mmCIF file of the N, C-alpha and C atoms, coordinates in Angstrom:
data_MODEL
# 
_entry.id   MODEL 
# 
loop_
_atom_site.group_PDB 
_atom_site.id 
_atom_site.type_symbol 
_atom_site.label_atom_id 
_atom_site.label_alt_id 
_atom_site.label_comp_id 
_atom_site.label_asym_id 
_atom_site.label_entity_id 
_atom_site.label_seq_id 
_atom_site.pdbx_PDB_ins_code 
_atom_site.Cartn_x 
_atom_site.Cartn_y 
_atom_site.Cartn_z 
_atom_site.occupancy 
_atom_site.B_iso_or_equiv 
_atom_site.pdbx_formal_charge 
_atom_site.auth_seq_id 
_atom_site.auth_comp_id 
_atom_site.auth_asym_id 
_atom_site.auth_atom_id 
_atom_site.pdbx_PDB_model_num 
ATOM 1   N N  . MET A 1 1  ? -55.011 25.912  70.593 1.00 0.00 ? 1  MET A N  1 
ATOM 2   C CA . MET A 1 1  ? -56.008 24.902  70.505 1.00 0.00 ? 1  MET A CA 1 
ATOM 3   C C  . MET A 1 1  ? -56.952 24.859  71.772 1.00 0.00 ? 1  MET A C  1 
ATOM 4   N N  . GLN A 1 2  ? -58.210 24.863  71.624 1.00 0.00 ? 2  GLN A N  1 
ATOM 5   C CA . GLN A 1 2  ? -59.112 24.764  72.751 1.00 0.00 ? 2  GLN A CA 1 
ATOM 6   C C  . GLN A 1 2  ? -59.236 23.364  73.306 1.00 0.00 ? 2  GLN A C  1 
ATOM 7   N N  . PRO A 1 3  ? -59.150 23.138  74.584 1.00 0.00 ? 3  PRO A N  1 
ATOM 8   C CA . PRO A 1 3  ? -59.410 21.772  75.117 1.00 0.00 ? 3  PRO A CA 1 
ATOM 9   C C  . PRO A 1 3  ? -60.889 21.300  74.886 1.00 0.00 ? 3  PRO A C  1 
ATOM 10  N N  . LEU A 1 4  ? -60.955 20.025  74.571 1.00 0.00 ? 4  LEU A N  1 
ATOM 11  C CA . LEU A 1 4  ? -62.325 19.528  74.330 1.00 0.00 ? 4  LEU A CA 1 
ATOM 12  C C  . LEU A 1 4  ? -63.022 19.259  75.678 1.00 0.00 ? 4  LEU A C  1 
ATOM 13  N N  . LEU A 1 5  ? -62.306 19.069  76.738 1.00 0.00 ? 5  LEU A N  1 
ATOM 14  C CA . LEU A 1 5  ? -62.911 18.777  78.043 1.00 0.00 ? 5  LEU A CA 1 
ATOM 15  C C  . LEU A 1 5  ? -62.670 19.954  78.931 1.00 0.00 ? 5  LEU A C  1 
ATOM 16  N N  . THR A 1 6  ? -63.703 20.176  79.793 1.00 0.00 ? 6  THR A N  1 
ATOM 17  C CA . THR A 1 6  ? -63.597 21.200  80.757 1.00 0.00 ? 6  THR A CA 1 
ATOM 18  C C  . THR A 1 6  ? -62.900 20.798  82.089 1.00 0.00 ? 6  THR A C  1 
ATOM 19  N N  . VAL A 1 7  ? -62.505 19.579  82.118 1.00 0.00 ? 7  VAL A N  1 
ATOM 20  C CA . VAL A 1 7  ? -61.859 19.061  83.289 1.00 0.00 ? 7  VAL A CA 1 
ATOM 21  C C  . VAL A 1 7  ? -60.422 18.865  83.080 1.00 0.00 ? 7  VAL A C  1 
ATOM 22  N N  . ASP A 1 8  ? -59.548 19.200  84.001 1.00 0.00 ? 8  ASP A N  1 
ATOM 23  C CA . ASP A 1 8  ? -58.167 18.933  83.862 1.00 0.00 ? 8  ASP A CA 1 
ATOM 24  C C  . ASP A 1 8  ? -57.838 17.487  84.121 1.00 0.00 ? 8  ASP A C  1 
ATOM 25  N N  . ILE A 1 9  ? -57.438 16.866  82.894 1.00 0.00 ? 9  ILE A N  1 
ATOM 26  C CA . ILE A 1 9  ? -57.243 15.409  82.943 1.00 0.00 ? 9  ILE A CA 1 
ATOM 27  C C  . ILE A 1 9  ? -56.364 14.904  84.034 1.00 0.00 ? 9  ILE A C  1 
ATOM 28  N N  . GLU A 1 10 ? -55.388 15.743  84.476 1.00 0.00 ? 10 GLU A N  1 
ATOM 29  C CA . GLU A 1 10 ? -54.460 15.362  85.530 1.00 0.00 ? 10 GLU A CA 1 
ATOM 30  C C  . GLU A 1 10 ? -55.181 15.276  86.903 1.00 0.00 ? 10 GLU A C  1 
ATOM 31  N N  . GLN A 1 11 ? -56.310 15.860  86.989 1.00 0.00 ? 11 GLN A N  1 
ATOM 32  C CA . GLN A 1 11 ? -57.121 15.837  88.260 1.00 0.00 ? 11 GLN A CA 1 
ATOM 33  C C  . GLN A 1 11 ? -57.989 14.716  88.480 1.00 0.00 ? 11 GLN A C  1 
ATOM 34  N N  . ILE A 1 12 ? -58.159 13.871  87.434 1.00 0.00 ? 12 ILE A N  1 
ATOM 35  C CA . ILE A 1 12 ? -58.938 12.665  87.703 1.00 0.00 ? 12 ILE A CA 1 
ATOM 36  C C  . ILE A 1 12 ? -58.027 11.440  87.814 1.00 0.00 ? 12 ILE A C  1 
ATOM 37  N N  . SER A 1 13 ? -58.587 10.462  88.486 1.00 0.00 ? 13 SER A N  1 
ATOM 38  C CA . SER A 1 13 ? -57.818 9.299   88.864 1.00 0.00 ? 13 SER A CA 1 
ATOM 39  C C  . SER A 1 13 ? -57.348 8.453   87.657 1.00 0.00 ? 13 SER A C  1 
ATOM 40  N N  . ILE A 1 14 ? -56.336 7.699   87.877 1.00 0.00 ? 14 ILE A N  1 
ATOM 41  C CA . ILE A 1 14 ? -55.920 6.812   86.793 1.00 0.00 ? 14 ILE A CA 1 
ATOM 42  C C  . ILE A 1 14 ? -56.970 5.890   86.266 1.00 0.00 ? 14 ILE A C  1 
ATOM 43  N N  . SER A 1 15 ? -57.717 5.339   87.204 1.00 0.00 ? 15 SER A N  1 
ATOM 44  C CA . SER A 1 15 ? -58.762 4.440   86.769 1.00 0.00 ? 15 SER A CA 1 
ATOM 45  C C  . SER A 1 15 ? -59.835 5.168   85.974 1.00 0.00 ? 15 SER A C  1 
ATOM 46  N N  . GLU A 1 16 ? -60.103 6.431   86.217 1.00 0.00 ? 16 GLU A N  1 
ATOM 47  C CA . GLU A 1 16 ? -61.101 7.215   85.528 1.00 0.00 ? 16 GLU A CA 1 
ATOM 48  C C  . GLU A 1 16 ? -60.555 7.523   84.111 1.00 0.00 ? 16 GLU A C  1 
ATOM 49  N N  . ARG A 1 17 ? -59.238 7.776   84.042 1.00 0.00 ? 17 ARG A N  1 
ATOM 50  C CA . ARG A 1 17 ? -58.654 8.034   82.746 1.00 0.00 ? 17 ARG A CA 1 
ATOM 51  C C  . ARG A 1 17 ? -58.584 6.820   81.814 1.00 0.00 ? 17 ARG A C  1 
ATOM 52  N N  . ILE A 1 18 ? -58.345 5.691   82.445 1.00 0.00 ? 18 ILE A N  1 
ATOM 53  C CA . ILE A 1 18 ? -58.423 4.373   81.681 1.00 0.00 ? 18 ILE A CA 1 
ATOM 54  C C  . ILE A 1 18 ? -59.825 4.215   81.186 1.00 0.00 ? 18 ILE A C  1 
ATOM 55  N N  . GLN A 1 19 ? -60.817 4.447   82.057 1.00 0.00 ? 19 GLN A N  1 
ATOM 56  C CA . GLN A 1 19 ? -62.248 4.269   81.622 1.00 0.00 ? 19 GLN A CA 1 
ATOM 57  C C  . GLN A 1 19 ? -62.587 5.275   80.491 1.00 0.00 ? 19 GLN A C  1 
ATOM 58  N N  . LEU A 1 20 ? -62.064 6.535   80.611 1.00 0.00 ? 20 LEU A N  1 
ATOM 59  C CA . LEU A 1 20 ? -62.276 7.488   79.608 1.00 0.00 ? 20 LEU A CA 1 
ATOM 60  C C  . LEU A 1 20 ? -61.690 6.996   78.234 1.00 0.00 ? 20 LEU A C  1 
ATOM 61  N N  . ALA A 1 21 ? -60.474 6.477   78.299 1.00 0.00 ? 21 ALA A N  1 
ATOM 62  C CA . ALA A 1 21 ? -59.844 5.995   77.032 1.00 0.00 ? 21 ALA A CA 1 
ATOM 63  C C  . ALA A 1 21 ? -60.649 4.826   76.404 1.00 0.00 ? 21 ALA A C  1 
ATOM 64  N N  . GLU A 1 22 ? -61.096 3.984   77.299 1.00 0.00 ? 22 GLU A N  1 
ATOM 65  C CA . GLU A 1 22 ? -61.968 2.816   76.849 1.00 0.00 ? 22 GLU A CA 1 
ATOM 66  C C  . GLU A 1 22 ? -63.271 3.319   76.154 1.00 0.00 ? 22 GLU A C  1 
ATOM 67  N N  . ASP A 1 23 ? -63.849 4.266   76.855 1.00 0.00 ? 23 ASP A N  1 
ATOM 68  C CA . ASP A 1 23 ? -65.031 4.896   76.251 1.00 0.00 ? 23 ASP A CA 1 
ATOM 69  C C  . ASP A 1 23 ? -64.870 5.596   74.966 1.00 0.00 ? 23 ASP A C  1 
ATOM 70  N N  . LEU A 1 24 ? -63.669 6.206   74.828 1.00 0.00 ? 24 LEU A N  1 
ATOM 71  C CA . LEU A 1 24 ? -63.373 6.878   73.575 1.00 0.00 ? 24 LEU A CA 1 
ATOM 72  C C  . LEU A 1 24 ? -63.221 5.854   72.440 1.00 0.00 ? 24 LEU A C  1 
ATOM 73  N N  . TRP A 1 25 ? -62.505 4.748   72.692 1.00 0.00 ? 25 TRP A N  1 
ATOM 74  C CA . TRP A 1 25 ? -62.243 3.731   71.741 1.00 0.00 ? 25 TRP A CA 1 
ATOM 75  C C  . TRP A 1 25 ? -63.604 3.040   71.388 1.00 0.00 ? 25 TRP A C  1 
ATOM 76  N N  . ASP A 1 26 ? -64.494 2.761   72.409 1.00 0.00 ? 26 ASP A N  1 
ATOM 77  C CA . ASP A 1 26 ? -65.722 2.195   72.140 1.00 0.00 ? 26 ASP A CA 1 
ATOM 78  C C  . ASP A 1 26 ? -66.587 3.075   71.275 1.00 0.00 ? 26 ASP A C  1 
ATOM 79  N N  . SER A 1 27 ? -66.486 4.412   71.405 1.00 0.00 ? 27 SER A N  1 
ATOM 80  C CA . SER A 1 27 ? -67.338 5.227   70.670 1.00 0.00 ? 27 SER A CA 1 
ATOM 81  C C  . SER A 1 27 ? -66.827 5.267   69.108 1.00 0.00 ? 27 SER A C  1 
ATOM 82  N N  . ILE A 1 28 ? -65.545 5.007   68.997 1.00 0.00 ? 28 ILE A N  1 
ATOM 83  C CA . ILE A 1 28 ? -64.983 4.999   67.629 1.00 0.00 ? 28 ILE A CA 1 
ATOM 84  C C  . ILE A 1 28 ? -65.341 3.695   66.953 1.00 0.00 ? 28 ILE A C  1 
ATOM 85  N N  . LEU A 1 29 ? -65.242 2.507   67.654 1.00 0.00 ? 29 LEU A N  1 
ATOM 86  C CA . LEU A 1 29 ? -65.597 1.319   67.199 1.00 0.00 ? 29 LEU A CA 1 
ATOM 87  C C  . LEU A 1 29 ? -67.109 1.039   66.980 1.00 0.00 ? 29 LEU A C  1 
ATOM 88  N N  . SER A 1 30 ? -67.941 1.886   67.475 1.00 0.00 ? 30 SER A N  1 
ATOM 89  C CA . SER A 1 30 ? -69.350 1.748   67.320 1.00 0.00 ? 30 SER A CA 1 
ATOM 90  C C  . SER A 1 30 ? -69.770 2.084   65.904 1.00 0.00 ? 30 SER A C  1 
ATOM 91  N N  . ASN A 1 31 ? -68.830 2.745   65.154 1.00 0.00 ? 31 ASN A N  1 
ATOM 92  C CA . ASN A 1 31 ? -69.086 3.166   63.757 1.00 0.00 ? 31 ASN A CA 1 
ATOM 93  C C  . ASN A 1 31 ? -67.843 2.878   62.929 1.00 0.00 ? 31 ASN A C  1 
ATOM 94  N N  . PRO A 1 32 ? -67.410 1.595   62.758 1.00 0.00 ? 32 PRO A N  1 
ATOM 95  C CA . PRO A 1 32 ? -66.182 1.326   62.075 1.00 0.00 ? 32 PRO A CA 1 
ATOM 96  C C  . PRO A 1 32 ? -66.153 1.671   60.640 1.00 0.00 ? 32 PRO A C  1 
ATOM 97  N N  . GLU A 1 33 ? -67.261 1.858   60.026 1.00 0.00 ? 33 GLU A N  1 
ATOM 98  C CA . GLU A 1 33 ? -67.248 2.201   58.588 1.00 0.00 ? 33 GLU A CA 1 
ATOM 99  C C  . GLU A 1 33 ? -66.757 3.611   58.368 1.00 0.00 ? 33 GLU A C  1 
ATOM 100 N N  . SER A 1 34 ? -66.751 4.442   59.458 1.00 0.00 ? 34 SER A N  1 
ATOM 101 C CA . SER A 1 34 ? -66.228 5.810   59.291 1.00 0.00 ? 34 SER A CA 1 
ATOM 102 C C  . SER A 1 34 ? -64.716 5.868   59.364 1.00 0.00 ? 34 SER A C  1 
ATOM 103 N N  . LEU A 1 35 ? -64.099 4.738   59.794 1.00 0.00 ? 35 LEU A N  1 
ATOM 104 C CA . LEU A 1 35 ? -62.631 4.724   59.847 1.00 0.00 ? 35 LEU A CA 1 
ATOM 105 C C  . LEU A 1 35 ? -62.051 4.605   58.407 1.00 0.00 ? 35 LEU A C  1 
ATOM 106 N N  . VAL A 1 36 ? -61.162 5.438   58.033 1.00 0.00 ? 36 VAL A N  1 
ATOM 107 C CA . VAL A 1 36 ? -60.547 5.365   56.725 1.00 0.00 ? 36 VAL A CA 1 
ATOM 108 C C  . VAL A 1 36 ? -59.148 5.018   56.867 1.00 0.00 ? 36 VAL A C  1 
ATOM 109 N N  . VAL A 1 37 ? -58.698 3.913   56.089 1.00 0.00 ? 37 VAL A N  1 
ATOM 110 C CA . VAL A 1 37 ? -57.280 3.543   56.116 1.00 0.00 ? 37 VAL A CA 1 
ATOM 111 C C  . VAL A 1 37 ? -56.794 3.922   54.791 1.00 0.00 ? 37 VAL A C  1 
ATOM 112 N N  . THR A 1 38 ? -55.691 4.650   54.811 1.00 0.00 ? 38 THR A N  1 
ATOM 113 C CA . THR A 1 38 ? -55.080 5.086   53.512 1.00 0.00 ? 38 THR A CA 1 
ATOM 114 C C  . THR A 1 38 ? -54.343 4.015   52.866 1.00 0.00 ? 38 THR A C  1 
ATOM 115 N N  . GLU A 1 39 ? -54.022 4.226   51.590 1.00 0.00 ? 39 GLU A N  1 
ATOM 116 C CA . GLU A 1 39 ? -53.167 3.255   50.887 1.00 0.00 ? 39 GLU A CA 1 
ATOM 117 C C  . GLU A 1 39 ? -51.866 3.080   51.461 1.00 0.00 ? 39 GLU A C  1 
ATOM 118 N N  . SER A 1 40 ? -51.295 4.144   52.002 1.00 0.00 ? 40 SER A N  1 
ATOM 119 C CA . SER A 1 40 ? -50.029 4.046   52.644 1.00 0.00 ? 40 SER A CA 1 
ATOM 120 C C  . SER A 1 40 ? -50.110 3.220   53.906 1.00 0.00 ? 40 SER A C  1 
ATOM 121 N N  . GLN A 1 41 ? -51.137 3.406   54.663 1.00 0.00 ? 41 GLN A N  1 
ATOM 122 C CA . GLN A 1 41 ? -51.388 2.588   55.905 1.00 0.00 ? 41 GLN A CA 1 
ATOM 123 C C  . GLN A 1 41 ? -51.612 1.118   55.559 1.00 0.00 ? 41 GLN A C  1 
ATOM 124 N N  . LYS A 1 42 ? -52.321 0.840   54.512 1.00 0.00 ? 42 LYS A N  1 
ATOM 125 C CA . LYS A 1 42 ? -52.556 -0.529  54.054 1.00 0.00 ? 42 LYS A CA 1 
ATOM 126 C C  . LYS A 1 42 ? -51.272 -1.181  53.648 1.00 0.00 ? 42 LYS A C  1 
ATOM 127 N N  . GLN A 1 43 ? -50.365 -0.497  52.985 1.00 0.00 ? 43 GLN A N  1 
ATOM 128 C CA . GLN A 1 43 ? -49.135 -0.969  52.644 1.00 0.00 ? 43 GLN A CA 1 
ATOM 129 C C  . GLN A 1 43 ? -48.260 -1.382  53.842 1.00 0.00 ? 43 GLN A C  1 
ATOM 130 N N  . VAL A 1 44 ? -48.247 -0.485  54.802 1.00 0.00 ? 44 VAL A N  1 
ATOM 131 C CA . VAL A 1 44 ? -47.524 -0.774  56.038 1.00 0.00 ? 44 VAL A CA 1 
ATOM 132 C C  . VAL A 1 44 ? -48.029 -1.973  56.722 1.00 0.00 ? 44 VAL A C  1 
ATOM 133 N N  . LEU A 1 45 ? -49.306 -2.068  56.789 1.00 0.00 ? 45 LEU A N  1 
ATOM 134 C CA . LEU A 1 45 ? -49.984 -3.229  57.360 1.00 0.00 ? 45 LEU A CA 1 
ATOM 135 C C  . LEU A 1 45 ? -49.611 -4.529  56.669 1.00 0.00 ? 45 LEU A C  1 
ATOM 136 N N  . ASP A 1 46 ? -49.698 -4.499  55.380 1.00 0.00 ? 46 ASP A N  1 
ATOM 137 C CA . ASP A 1 46 ? -49.394 -5.634  54.597 1.00 0.00 ? 46 ASP A CA 1 
ATOM 138 C C  . ASP A 1 46 ? -47.926 -6.185  54.730 1.00 0.00 ? 46 ASP A C  1 
ATOM 139 N N  . GLU A 1 47 ? -47.067 -5.150  54.847 1.00 0.00 ? 47 GLU A N  1 
ATOM 140 C CA . GLU A 1 47 ? -45.632 -5.464  54.982 1.00 0.00 ? 47 GLU A CA 1 
ATOM 141 C C  . GLU A 1 47 ? -45.388 -6.093  56.293 1.00 0.00 ? 47 GLU A C  1 
ATOM 142 N N  . ARG A 1 48 ? -46.086 -5.559  57.421 1.00 0.00 ? 48 ARG A N  1 
ATOM 143 C CA . ARG A 1 48 ? -45.896 -6.051  58.739 1.00 0.00 ? 48 ARG A CA 1 
ATOM 144 C C  . ARG A 1 48 ? -46.543 -7.463  58.795 1.00 0.00 ? 48 ARG A C  1 
ATOM 145 N N  . LEU A 1 49 ? -47.663 -7.707  58.133 1.00 0.00 ? 49 LEU A N  1 
ATOM 146 C CA . LEU A 1 49 ? -48.354 -9.068  58.146 1.00 0.00 ? 49 LEU A CA 1 
ATOM 147 C C  . LEU A 1 49 ? -47.446 -10.039 57.494 1.00 0.00 ? 49 LEU A C  1 
ATOM 148 N N  . GLU A 1 50 ? -46.793 -9.598  56.326 1.00 0.00 ? 50 GLU A N  1 
ATOM 149 C CA . GLU A 1 50 ? -45.852 -10.549 55.550 1.00 0.00 ? 50 GLU A CA 1 
ATOM 150 C C  . GLU A 1 50 ? -44.690 -10.910 56.461 1.00 0.00 ? 50 GLU A C  1 
ATOM 151 N N  . LYS A 1 51 ? -44.167 -9.880  57.108 1.00 0.00 ? 51 LYS A N  1 
ATOM 152 C CA . LYS A 1 51 ? -42.922 -10.149 57.969 1.00 0.00 ? 51 LYS A CA 1 
ATOM 153 C C  . LYS A 1 51 ? -43.379 -11.113 59.104 1.00 0.00 ? 51 LYS A C  1 
ATOM 154 N N  . HIS A 1 52 ? -44.517 -10.864 59.687 1.00 0.00 ? 52 HIS A N  1 
ATOM 155 C CA . HIS A 1 52 ? -44.998 -11.699 60.852 1.00 0.00 ? 52 HIS A CA 1 
ATOM 156 C C  . HIS A 1 52 ? -45.092 -13.125 60.336 1.00 0.00 ? 52 HIS A C  1 
ATOM 157 N N  . GLN A 1 53 ? -45.621 -13.349 59.217 1.00 0.00 ? 53 GLN A N  1 
ATOM 158 C CA . GLN A 1 53 ? -45.937 -14.667 58.659 1.00 0.00 ? 53 GLN A CA 1 
ATOM 159 C C  . GLN A 1 53 ? -44.685 -15.419 58.058 1.00 0.00 ? 53 GLN A C  1 
ATOM 160 N N  . THR A 1 54 ? -43.605 -14.708 57.930 1.00 0.00 ? 54 THR A N  1 
ATOM 161 C CA . THR A 1 54 ? -42.371 -15.297 57.412 1.00 0.00 ? 54 THR A CA 1 
ATOM 162 C C  . THR A 1 54 ? -41.570 -15.780 58.509 1.00 0.00 ? 54 THR A C  1 
ATOM 163 N N  . PRO A 1 55 ? -41.220 -17.099 58.605 1.00 0.00 ? 55 PRO A N  1 
ATOM 164 C CA . PRO A 1 55 ? -40.452 -17.518 59.784 1.00 0.00 ? 55 PRO A CA 1 
ATOM 165 C C  . PRO A 1 55 ? -39.018 -16.919 59.635 1.00 0.00 ? 55 PRO A C  1 
ATOM 166 N N  . PRO A 1 56 ? -38.436 -16.513 60.726 1.00 0.00 ? 56 PRO A N  1 
ATOM 167 C CA . PRO A 1 56 ? -37.087 -16.005 60.706 1.00 0.00 ? 56 PRO A CA 1 
ATOM 168 C C  . PRO A 1 56 ? -36.053 -17.071 60.362 1.00 0.00 ? 56 PRO A C  1 
ATOM 169 N N  . GLU A 1 57 ? -35.038 -16.727 59.630 1.00 0.00 ? 57 GLU A N  1 
ATOM 170 C CA . GLU A 1 57 ? -34.100 -17.709 59.254 1.00 0.00 ? 57 GLU A CA 1 
ATOM 171 C C  . GLU A 1 57 ? -33.119 -18.069 60.444 1.00 0.00 ? 57 GLU A C  1 
ATOM 172 N N  . ASP A 1 58 ? -32.948 -17.148 61.354 1.00 0.00 ? 58 ASP A N  1 
ATOM 173 C CA . ASP A 1 58 ? -32.001 -17.407 62.505 1.00 0.00 ? 58 ASP A CA 1 
ATOM 174 C C  . ASP A 1 58 ? -32.828 -17.966 63.718 1.00 0.00 ? 58 ASP A C  1 
ATOM 175 N N  . SER A 1 59 ? -34.022 -18.573 63.502 1.00 0.00 ? 59 SER A N  1 
ATOM 176 C CA . SER A 1 59 ? -34.735 -19.103 64.733 1.00 0.00 ? 59 SER A CA 1 
ATOM 177 C C  . SER A 1 59 ? -34.242 -20.565 65.021 1.00 0.00 ? 59 SER A C  1 
ATOM 178 N N  . SER A 1 60 ? -34.551 -20.896 66.189 1.00 0.00 ? 60 SER A N  1 
ATOM 179 C CA . SER A 1 60 ? -34.253 -22.217 66.705 1.00 0.00 ? 60 SER A CA 1 
ATOM 180 C C  . SER A 1 60 ? -35.523 -22.897 67.187 1.00 0.00 ? 60 SER A C  1 
ATOM 181 N N  . SER A 1 61 ? -35.507 -24.259 67.139 1.00 0.00 ? 61 SER A N  1 
ATOM 182 C CA . SER A 1 61 ? -36.654 -24.996 67.646 1.00 0.00 ? 61 SER A CA 1 
ATOM 183 C C  . SER A 1 61 ? -36.651 -24.900 69.233 1.00 0.00 ? 61 SER A C  1 
ATOM 184 N N  . TRP A 1 62 ? -37.761 -25.122 69.836 1.00 0.00 ? 62 TRP A N  1 
ATOM 185 C CA . TRP A 1 62 ? -37.877 -25.184 71.338 1.00 0.00 ? 62 TRP A CA 1 
ATOM 186 C C  . TRP A 1 62 ? -36.862 -26.239 71.843 1.00 0.00 ? 62 TRP A C  1 
ATOM 187 N N  . ARG A 1 63 ? -36.773 -27.352 71.182 1.00 0.00 ? 63 ARG A N  1 
ATOM 188 C CA . ARG A 1 63 ? -35.958 -28.495 71.651 1.00 0.00 ? 63 ARG A CA 1 
ATOM 189 C C  . ARG A 1 63 ? -34.502 -28.014 71.603 1.00 0.00 ? 63 ARG A C  1 
ATOM 190 N N  . ALA A 1 64 ? -34.081 -27.290 70.596 1.00 0.00 ? 64 ALA A N  1 
ATOM 191 C CA . ALA A 1 64 ? -32.648 -26.811 70.483 1.00 0.00 ? 64 ALA A CA 1 
ATOM 192 C C  . ALA A 1 64 ? -32.337 -25.758 71.558 1.00 0.00 ? 64 ALA A C  1 
ATOM 193 N N  . VAL A 1 65 ? -33.324 -24.947 71.788 1.00 0.00 ? 65 VAL A N  1 
ATOM 194 C CA . VAL A 1 65 ? -33.123 -23.957 72.831 1.00 0.00 ? 65 VAL A CA 1 
ATOM 195 C C  . VAL A 1 65 ? -32.899 -24.528 74.214 1.00 0.00 ? 65 VAL A C  1 
ATOM 196 N N  . LYS A 1 66 ? -33.789 -25.506 74.478 1.00 0.00 ? 66 LYS A N  1 
ATOM 197 C CA . LYS A 1 66 ? -33.768 -26.250 75.813 1.00 0.00 ? 66 LYS A CA 1 
ATOM 198 C C  . LYS A 1 66 ? -32.430 -26.918 75.920 1.00 0.00 ? 66 LYS A C  1 
ATOM 199 N N  . ALA A 1 67 ? -31.857 -27.556 74.789 1.00 0.00 ? 67 ALA A N  1 
ATOM 200 C CA . ALA A 1 67 ? -30.635 -28.276 74.824 1.00 0.00 ? 67 ALA A CA 1 
ATOM 201 C C  . ALA A 1 67 ? -29.477 -27.218 75.134 1.00 0.00 ? 67 ALA A C  1 
ATOM 202 N N  . ARG A 1 68 ? -29.546 -26.159 74.509 1.00 0.00 ? 68 ARG A N  1 
ATOM 203 C CA . ARG A 1 68 ? -28.480 -25.054 74.773 1.00 0.00 ? 68 ARG A CA 1 
ATOM 204 C C  . ARG A 1 68 ? -28.477 -24.643 76.201 1.00 0.00 ? 68 ARG A C  1 
ATOM 205 N N  . LEU A 1 69 ? -29.675 -24.629 76.829 1.00 0.00 ? 69 LEU A N  1 
ATOM 206 C CA . LEU A 1 69 ? -29.889 -24.164 78.169 1.00 0.00 ? 69 LEU A CA 1 
ATOM 207 C C  . LEU A 1 69 ? -29.485 -25.296 79.219 1.00 0.00 ? 69 LEU A C  1 
ATOM 208 N N  . GLY A 1 70 ? -29.292 -26.463 78.663 1.00 0.00 ? 70 GLY A N  1 
ATOM 209 C CA . GLY A 1 70 ? -28.966 -27.659 79.586 1.00 0.00 ? 70 GLY A CA 1 
ATOM 210 C C  . GLY A 1 70 ? -30.183 -28.244 80.072 1.00 0.00 ? 70 GLY A C  1 
ATOM 211 N N  . ASN A 1 71 ? -31.337 -28.090 79.478 1.00 0.00 ? 71 ASN A N  1 
ATOM 212 C CA . ASN A 1 71 ? -32.646 -28.714 79.918 1.00 0.00 ? 71 ASN A CA 1 
ATOM 213 C C  . ASN A 1 71 ? -33.068 -29.643 78.757 1.00 0.00 ? 71 ASN A C  1 
ATOM 214 N N  . PRO A 1 72 ? -32.769 -30.964 78.858 1.00 0.00 ? 72 PRO A N  1 
ATOM 215 C CA . PRO A 1 72 ? -33.145 -31.836 77.764 1.00 0.00 ? 72 PRO A CA 1 
ATOM 216 C C  . PRO A 1 72 ? -34.617 -31.981 77.525 1.00 0.00 ? 72 PRO A C  1 
# 
């Protein structure tokens, strides 16, 4: 596979690499309609959202946690 860049990425500073990553994401986000989400990816996202929105059965209130820690 041919590298896309002619610069050795290890030779640029961390801050320049972070800026490069940000620039790459910005270039992708400038055309969001070109992003394709497959049905499989949608299913995973839906499952994660449902799990996030469902309160865990083994959770405790903040008041109960503080009481267990000895902080009324």
